[in-house]
N, C-alpha and C positions, 0 to 999 in steps of 0.2 A: 524439392519444390518450395517448401516453406521452412525457413530457418529462423532461429531467434538469435539476436545479437547479444543476449544475456541469458542467464538461467531462466527457465519458464516462470512467468509471473513474478519477475523481479520486483521487489517491494519498493514502492515510492510513497512516502507518507503525504497525504493530502487531506486537509481538514476542510470539509464543506459545511459552512455555517450559514444558514438562511433563516432570517427572522420571520416570524409569522406575518409581518407586514407584507412580505413578498410571497407568501405561500398561496397556492391555489385553493379554492374552496374545498376540494377533495382532500388536499393535504392537511388543511386546518383541522380536519376531524381527528387526525392522528398526532398533531403537533401542538404543543402549548406555547413554547417560547422559541425553540430553535431545533435544528436537525444537525447532528454532527456525525459525518461519515468519512471514513478513510478508505481509499481505493488503491489497489496494487497497480503497478504498471504492467500492461499486457506485453507479451512478446511481439516483436515485429515480424510480419509475414511478407514474403517476397513473391513476385510473379514467377510462374512457371515459364520455361523457355518458349513455350508456344503462345504466350500472351502477346497481343498486338501492342505496339507502343501507342500512347495516347497523343493525339494531335488536336490542336485547337481548330474549330470550325471558323475560319477567318471570314466567311461570307455572311456571318450573322452580324446584324447591326447592334443588337443589345447584348453585350457580353458581360454586363454587370448589373446588379440590382443595388441601387444607391441605399436601400433600406437595410441591406444585409450587414452583418458584423463578421468580418473575415476571421477564420480560424487559421489553421496551418495549411490551408488549401493551396495547391499549386494553380496559378491562374489559368494555365493552359487546359486544365481539366474541366473547368466550370461549364464550358459550353460544348465539350466534346460529345458527339453522338456515339463515340466508341466506348466511352466510360459507362459504367453501371451507376445510375443515379438513384439514391435511396433517400426517402423523406421520412422523418419521424418527428413527433413532438417531443419537447424536452422540458421537464420541470423537476422541482425538488422532490415531489412525492414519488416519482417513478424513475429517478436518476439511476437507482440500482438496477432496475430492470433494463433500462436503456443501455447501460454499460455491458450487461450480459448479452443483449441482442447484438450489439456492435461486435463484440468478441466472437460470437458464433458465426456471424457473417464473414468476417475476415479469416477465421480458422478453416472454413469449409469451402472457400472459393479458390479456384486455381489462379485467379488474377486479382489478389487483394489490393495491389497498388493501382488498380484501374477502377476502384470504387470511390465515388464521391458521396458524402453524406450532407444532406440538407436538413438542418434541425430548425424547427419552428418553436419559439418560446414566447410566452406571454411578455408583452412589452413592459409590464409592471415587474417582471422578474429581474433578478440580478444577472443579466446576460453575460457580463464579463466573468462572473464567478462560475456560471455553468460552463462557459467556454474553457476556462482554465482547468476545470475538473476533467473535461473530456481530453484536453490537450496533455494533461499530466499523465493520464493512463494510456493515451494513444498519441504520443508525440509526433508520430509520422502520419497521422490521419489527415486526409483531405476533407475538410468540412467547412460549412458556413452556418451561421445562426441568423435566422430572420425573425425580427420582432413581430408579434401578432397583437394587434390592438383589440383588447376585449370589447371595447365599445362598438367595434365593427359588427359584432354579432349579438351582443348582450340583449339588445332590444327585440331580437327575433326569437330568443330562446323561451320555450314554454316549459313549465315545471313537468318533470317526468316522474316515473314511479321509483327511480333511484336518483338521489340527490347528486351522486358522483357524476352522473351523466349530464348534469346541467352546467358543468364547467365550460366556459367559453372555448378553452383550448381544445376540447373534444370536437369542436366544429371547424378547426383549422384545416382539416383535410379537404373541406369544400372550397378553400381559398388558395390551394397550392399553385394554381395557374396564375394567380395574381402576385403571390409572394415570391416565387422562384423567378430567376431571370428568364426573359422571354426566349432566350436561346436554348433553354432546356426543353427538349422535345418529348422525352418520356421519363417517367419516374416510377419507382416501386415504393408505394406507401406501406409502412409497417407500424403496427402498434408497438409499445414498449414492453409488453408482457409476453414475449415470445422468443424462441431461439430457432435458428436454422441448423439443420444437420445435412445440408446439401448445398450445392453451388448456386448462389443467388443469380448468377448469370443465366442459368437455365430458366428461372422465373422471369427475369427481365427481358429475355429474348423471345418470349411467347408471342407469336404473330397475332395481330388484331385484324380481323376482316374489315373490309371497307365499311366505313361509317361507324365501326365500333370504337367507343371512347375508352372503355376500361375492360380489364379482364380480372376475373376472380373465380374461385370455386363456387359453384351453385349447389344448393341443397334443396332439391325439389320435393323431398319427402317431409320437409318441415311444414308445419301448419301456417301457411302464408297469411291466412285470414286473421290470425291472432295478432298480427302486427298493427292492425288498424281497428278503430272503434266501430261499434254498430252504427254510429252516426255516418261514418264513411261508407259502409257497405249498403246502407239503406238509401243512399242518394245515387240515383242512376248517373248523374252528371259527374260524380266523384269516382264511383266504382268503375265507371266506363273508361277510366284512365288506363286500365289494364286490358281493355278489349283488344283482341287480336295479338296479345302478347302472352307467351308462355312464362308468366311471371313466377320466379322462384326466389326464395330467400338467399342472400349472400352476405357474408360477413365483411364489413368495411375495414377490418383491421389488417387485411392483406389485399392490396389492389395494385395492378399494373395500369397506369394511366397515361394515355396519349395527351399530353398537355396542349399540343397544337390544335388537335380536334376539340378539346375541351374549350379552349379560348374561342375558336371560331364558331362554336355552337352555343356560346353563352350559357354554359351549364351552371355556373355559379348563380346566375340570376334565376334560372329555373328552380334550383334548390331553394333559394330564398323565397320565391313565390309560394311554395308549399309551406314554408315556415311562417310566412305572413298569414296564410289561411288558417294555420294551426292556432295562431293567436286569437283569431276570431271565432273559430269553432273547433272543438277538440276532435281531431280525426286520427290521432295516434298517441302512444304512450311512451315510447322508448327513444328519447334523446335524438341524436344525429343520424341514426340508422334509417328510419322511415322515409325521410326526404330522398335519400339515395335510392331506396326501393321504388319510390314513386316515379323517379326520373329514369332509372336504369334497369329495373327488374325486367327480365325477359329480353333485354337488348344488350347484354354483355357477352364478352368472349368467355366461354366456360373454361375453367382451368381444373386440372386433376386435383382431387381432394387431398392428395398427399401434401399440397402446398398450404393447407390450413387445417391442421388437426386441432380445431378450436373447441372451446367449452371446457378446457382443463381446469378452469378456475372454480370448480364446484367447491362449496364450503365444507371442509372436513369437520368443522365444529358441529355441523348438522348431519354429518355422515353422508355427504354428497360427493365423494371423490369420483371422478370420471375415468372411464377407460378410453383408449384410443379407438377411433373409427377403424373398421376393417380396412386392410390394405397397407401399402408402403407409406413411409413417413419421410417428408422432407422439411417440414416446419411444424413445431409444437407451439400451440397458442393457449395461454392461460387466460382466455377471456372469461369474464364472470367476476364475482366478488372476491374469490379466494386467489391470492397471489402467492407464488411459491416461496418468495423470500420471507413473507410474513409468516407463513405456516412453518417454514424451517426454523425461523427465530423462536417461534412459540413451541417448538418440539412437537408439533402436531401435523407433520407433513402428510400429504397424499403420496401414494407410491410413485406416481409419475413426476413428483417434484424432484426426485433424485436425478432426473434427466436434465433439469435446469441447473442444479448445484455446481457442476463442473465449470460453468461459465461465470460464476459469481466472483466478481473482483473485489468485493468488500473485504477489507482487512479485519481479522478477528480482533475483538476488544483486547486491550492490554498487550497488543503486539509491540515488540521492541524493534521491529524492522524499520529501516529508514532509507 
């Protein structure tokens, strides 16, 4: 089904140097002058015989986004409704996690050549350098990079309880319908701190009922009221937002989004309205998540929990390693402060970090491979 054209993880030296001028606020906490990382080339994966050939949807008028920066994508893929479209943000701080996520997706799907990646990067980042980093480790990958202007959302961001959540790129998921070509009908949005151990086509193919815009695992046992301030709950006009809705928490790091319904419903504007209100009166504390809950909670297509075993980013330095939720696992998500690559480098891993390590493409220091 899947074969490599070279020995597994054939080494290709690639030095990624990004000066702090181009670092995101979250990355600047860990970087003083530059980041130097070398990644191996991943094996190439091929479609199973049962995979359908990808054909371009010729009836779509807008087959291109003039703001995108093309990678090694085959043009016929970009608008195909038969392809699996995956969207992720891309920056220097999380490039290592992104590489692992990409590898895990390709390794576990039956049709890796039918996957198109849409990467959103800060317009102030060195997009060509990020593009070359991806292309060197995945020379066969179909992908595009779309610049995201920080100024588009910076004025709407309110300070949260974690400074890392205030990075404008964290809000890019709210603008996918504007950033991606209009011909892209459905996309799977994924955070960079996760790996899949199942076929992403199963997630991408989850049916959405009429008028449902997105699908994600719901966690109705979570304390939903904790995501909003007493000011919010004490106001009948605000708390009434959830009237008649069985509102439950869902994690926005894994979502299947119907972009056509999103566009026609003007959901970006709805999210921005709540962000504007938050600037005037504090109604929530946690970054980009609460606006999604305000707009969608109780009205999403529920997905099996196996597709987001989240919360694995418990901080081992504080003894907060997390266990898996009961049940089967298709996706492991290190949401939270602790990232597996950082804990592995510090020789302080949590037990489940060993499940991330096989997908790490970072070359060891002092490697002589070329």
